[in-house]
C-alpha positions in Angstrom: -39.4 63.1 181.5 -39.5 60.3 178.9 -37.6 58.1 181.3 -35.5 58.6 184.5 -32.7 61.0 183.5 -34.1 61.5 180.0 -35.8 64.9 179.9 -37.6 66.7 177.1 -35.5 69.8 177.2 -36.9 71.6 180.2 -36.1 69.4 183.2 -36.2 72.1 185.9 -37.3 75.7 185.9 -34.0 77.0 187.4 -32.0 75.3 184.7 -34.2 76.4 181.8 -37.7 77.4 180.8 -39.2 78.2 177.4 -39.8 81.9 178.0 -36.3 82.5 179.3 -35.0 80.5 176.3 -36.9 82.8 173.9 -35.6 85.9 175.6 -32.0 84.7 175.6 -32.2 84.1 171.9 -33.8 87.5 171.4 -31.1 89.4 173.3 -28.3 87.5 171.6 -29.8 88.6 168.2 -30.2 92.2 169.3 -26.5 92.4 170.3 -25.3 90.4 167.2 -24.0 87.6 169.5 -24.3 83.9 169.6 -25.3 83.3 173.2 -27.6 85.1 175.5 -27.7 84.2 179.2 -30.2 85.8 181.6 -30.0 86.4 185.3 -32.3 87.7 188.0 -30.8 91.2 187.8 -28.0 93.2 186.2 -26.0 92.8 189.4 -26.5 89.0 189.3 -25.2 89.0 185.7 -22.2 91.0 186.8 -21.6 88.6 189.7 -21.5 85.7 187.2 -18.9 87.5 185.1 -16.7 88.1 188.1 -17.0 84.4 189.1 -15.2 83.6 185.8 -12.0 85.0 187.5 -9.7 83.4 190.0 -8.2 84.7 193.3 -5.2 86.8 192.5 -6.7 88.1 189.2 -7.0 91.8 188.7 -9.7 94.0 187.1 -9.3 97.4 185.4 -12.6 99.3 185.5 -13.9 102.8 184.7 -13.5 105.2 187.6 -16.8 106.7 186.7 -19.3 103.8 187.0 -22.5 102.6 188.7 -22.2 102.5 192.5 -23.5 99.0 192.6 -20.7 97.8 190.3 -18.1 99.5 192.4 -19.6 98.0 195.6 -19.6 94.4 194.2 -15.9 94.7 193.1 -14.7 96.4 196.3 -16.9 95.2 199.1 -17.5 91.7 197.9 -14.9 90.3 195.6 -11.8 92.0 197.0 -12.4 89.7 200.0 -12.0 86.7 197.7 -8.7 87.9 196.2 -9.8 89.9 193.2 -8.1 93.3 193.0 -9.8 96.2 191.1 -8.1 99.3 189.7 -10.4 102.2 188.9 -9.1 104.7 186.3 -10.1 107.1 183.5 -10.7 104.7 180.6 -11.6 107.5 178.2 -7.8 107.6 177.6 -6.6 104.2 176.3 -3.1 105.0 177.3 -4.2 104.9 181.0 -5.5 101.4 180.5 -2.3 100.4 178.7 -0.2 101.7 181.6 -2.3 99.8 184.2 -2.1 96.4 182.4 0.0 93.7 184.1 0.5 90.0 184.0 -2.4 89.5 186.5 -5.0 91.6 184.6 -7.8 89.3 183.5 -10.8 91.7 183.0 -11.4 95.1 181.6 -14.8 96.4 182.8 -16.1 99.2 180.6 -19.1 101.5 181.0 -19.9 103.7 178.1 -21.6 106.1 178.3 -20.6 106.1 182.0 -22.9 106.5 184.9 -23.5 109.3 185.8 -21.0 111.6 184.1 -21.7 110.4 180.6 -18.1 110.0 179.5 -17.3 107.9 176.4 -14.9 105.1 176.3 -13.5 104.0 172.8 -14.4 100.3 173.0 -12.4 99.3 169.9 -9.3 101.2 171.0 -9.3 99.6 174.5 -10.1 96.2 173.2 -7.1 96.3 170.8 -4.8 96.8 173.8 -5.5 93.2 175.0 -6.1 91.5 171.7 -4.6 88.0 171.7 -4.1 88.1 175.5 -5.9 86.2 178.2 -7.9 89.3 179.2 -11.7 89.6 178.9 -13.3 92.8 177.8 -16.8 93.3 179.2 -19.0 96.3 178.3 -21.9 97.3 180.4 -24.2 98.4 177.6 -27.1 99.4 179.9 -27.0 103.1 179.2 -26.8 102.7 175.4 -29.0 99.6 174.8 -28.3 97.4 171.7 -30.2 99.9 169.6 -27.5 102.5 170.0 -24.4 100.4 170.4 -23.2 96.9 169.8 -19.9 96.3 171.7 -19.3 92.8 170.3 -18.7 94.3 166.9 -16.2 96.6 168.4 -14.0 93.9 170.0 -15.7 93.2 173.4 -15.9 89.6 174.5 -19.0 90.1 176.8 -21.8 92.6 176.8 -23.8 93.0 180.0 -27.2 94.6 180.5 -29.5 95.5 183.3 -32.5 94.6 181.2 -34.6 96.3 183.9 -33.8 99.5 182.1 -34.1 100.3 178.4 -34.6 96.7 177.2 -37.7 96.3 179.4 -38.6 100.0 179.1 -41.6 100.1 181.5 -40.0 99.9 185.0 -42.1 96.8 185.9 -39.5 94.0 185.9 -36.0 93.2 187.1 -33.6 91.2 184.9 -30.0 91.0 183.8 -28.2 89.5 180.8 -24.9 88.7 179.3 -24.4 88.2 175.6 -21.3 86.7 174.0 -19.9 84.7 171.1 -17.4 82.3 172.8 -18.8 78.8 173.2 -16.6 77.8 176.1 -17.3 81.0 178.1 -21.0 80.6 177.5 -20.9 77.1 178.9 -19.1 78.4 182.0 -21.7 81.1 182.5 -24.6 78.7 182.0 -23.1 76.5 184.6 -22.9 79.5 187.0 -26.4 80.5 186.1 -27.7 77.1 187.1 -25.4 76.4 190.0 -25.8 79.7 191.8 -29.5 80.0 190.8 -29.8 83.7 190.2 -32.3 83.2 187.4 -35.2 85.4 186.3 -38.8 84.1 186.5 -40.8 83.5 183.4 -43.0 86.6 183.9 -40.0 88.9 184.1 -38.7 87.2 180.9 -42.0 87.8 179.2 -42.0 91.5 180.2 -38.5 92.1 178.8 -39.5 90.3 175.6 -42.5 92.6 175.3 -40.2 95.6 175.9 -37.8 94.7 173.1 -40.6 95.0 170.6 -40.7 98.8 171.1 -37.1 99.4 171.9 -36.3 101.2 168.7 -39.4 103.4 169.0 -38.8 104.3 172.6 -35.1 105.0 172.0 -35.7 107.3 169.0 -38.2 109.4 170.9 -36.2 109.5 174.2 -32.9 110.4 172.4 -34.6 113.2 170.5 -36.1 114.6 173.8 -32.8 114.3 175.6 -31.0 116.4 173.0 -33.6 119.2 173.3 -33.4 119.1 177.1 -29.6 119.2 177.1 -29.6 122.3 175.0 -32.2 123.9 177.2 -30.2 123.2 180.3 -26.9 124.4 178.8 -28.6 127.8 178.2 -30.1 128.0 181.7 -28.4 130.6 184.0 -28.6 128.4 187.1 -26.9 125.4 185.5 -23.1 125.3 185.7 -22.4 122.4 183.3 -24.4 119.9 181.3 -23.0 116.4 180.6 -24.5 115.0 177.4 -22.5 113.3 174.6 -24.7 114.9 171.9 -23.4 118.4 172.7 -20.5 119.2 170.3 -18.3 120.5 173.0 -18.5 117.2 175.0 -15.1 115.6 175.0 -16.5 112.3 173.9 -18.7 113.7 171.1 -16.6 112.2 168.3 -16.3 108.8 170.0 -20.1 108.7 170.4 -20.6 109.5 166.8 -18.2 106.7 165.8 -19.6 103.9 168.0 -23.2 104.9 168.7 -26.3 105.3 166.5 -27.5 108.2 168.6 -26.2 110.0 171.7 -28.5 108.4 174.3 -31.3 109.5 176.6 -29.4 110.2 179.8 -28.5 113.7 180.8 -26.6 115.0 183.8 -26.1 118.5 185.0 -24.8 120.4 188.0 -25.7 123.8 189.5 -23.7 127.0 189.9 -24.5 126.8 193.6 -22.8 123.5 194.3 -24.7 122.4 197.4 -26.8 119.5 198.3 -29.5 121.8 199.5 -29.8 123.4 196.1 -30.0 120.1 194.3 -32.7 118.9 196.8 -34.8 121.9 196.0 -34.8 121.0 192.3 -35.4 117.3 193.0 -38.3 118.1 195.2 -40.1 120.4 192.8 -40.5 118.5 189.6 -44.1 117.5 188.7 -43.5 115.3 185.6 -40.1 113.9 186.4 -40.3 111.2 189.1 -37.7 111.1 191.8 -36.3 107.5 191.6 -33.1 105.6 191.2 -33.8 103.6 188.1 -33.7 104.7 184.4 -34.6 103.7 180.9 -38.4 103.6 181.2 -41.0 105.4 179.2 -41.5 107.8 182.1 -38.8 110.5 182.8 -36.9 110.1 186.1 -34.7 112.5 188.1 -32.1 111.4 190.6 -29.3 112.6 192.8 -26.3 110.3 192.3 -24.3 111.4 195.4 -27.1 110.2 197.8 -28.8 107.6 195.6 -27.2 105.5 192.9 -23.6 106.3 193.9 -23.8 106.7 197.6 -21.7 103.5 198.1 -18.7 105.3 196.4 -16.6 107.3 198.9 -17.0 111.1 198.4 -13.3 111.6 197.5 -13.6 109.1 194.7 -16.8 110.7 193.5 -15.1 114.1 193.4 -12.2 112.8 191.4 -14.6 112.3 188.4 -16.6 115.5 189.0 -19.6 113.9 190.7 -20.5 116.9 192.8 -23.1 117.3 195.5 -25.3 119.3 193.1 -25.1 116.8 190.2 -28.5 115.8 189.0 -29.1 112.8 186.7 -32.0 112.7 184.3 -33.4 109.6 182.5 -35.4 111.1 179.7 -38.6 109.4 178.7 -41.0 109.6 175.8 -43.3 112.4 177.1 -43.7 115.6 175.1 -40.3 117.4 175.2 -41.8 120.8 175.9 -43.7 119.5 178.9 -40.4 118.1 180.3 -38.6 121.4 179.6 -41.4 123.4 181.3 -41.2 121.0 184.3 -37.4 121.6 184.7 -37.9 125.3 184.2 -40.3 125.6 187.1 -38.2 123.3 189.3 -35.1 125.4 188.7 -37.1 128.5 189.4 -37.3 127.3 193.0 -33.6 128.1 193.5 
């Protein structure tokens, strides 16, 4: 410090550091926002957003969403007086019907995890225009390359930067991007006061990842479309969930608000049993069985027992999340190699 209480801009690493500052500016630019605020993980970023609310406030959220998000709302924040309503947000009229004088936050995932449903961000945001209701979009599945929610009316955009922004499965980090100065100041206070901040090395790794985001996303999206078409034609596959298929109910919404259809693909089996899914999951050679997504390497996962195990089975079944549902995070490998790997794994059935 130049003198007691007179610092040079970086008085304490929890409060700020140069690498984090560079990343926050980078992410704000990628999302077309004014402020970027980074946290130790995507869940820490979500936690900060929920701390903007007061006891008695209510949240409307997608009923098809990441299990960790559901857990934070239900198991943590309901104890502190925040009530969450989970519903099908692909139909804006459902959101309109659920709004009340206590609603303070609309929590949107699009594409959703793991069913790949599409929520019309602009249509939902218009429902609360001029009201004291925040619209936050979890943009993790799309990345800023494919979708920019702030331009569509959202107030806040959240990322698990661990995923596509980093792109190499070697760091953990979360971020919120927004335009509102007052909200940004409140989030920065929470960032410093609660202390869930990323270290400089993680910030560096995400900064590195953003340099190749467009290259990785183009290749992964191209691969995903080929794989979705292959799976749809496979006799042992019951249904494929991918917004880039023209018969997907959210196809037109995806075309309207996304640059491409994404690199996540889910599918379930004709024999809807956990044992059948396990045989596929245990027999891939290139796809790695893991919970994460968005890296250069392709991953395969079982939502019912992995990413969404914290959601009660009746709630999972309401959105079609069956015991045989398999989720793929498509990477940048050769597409035919990935298809061949799935072919031989499905042959184990």
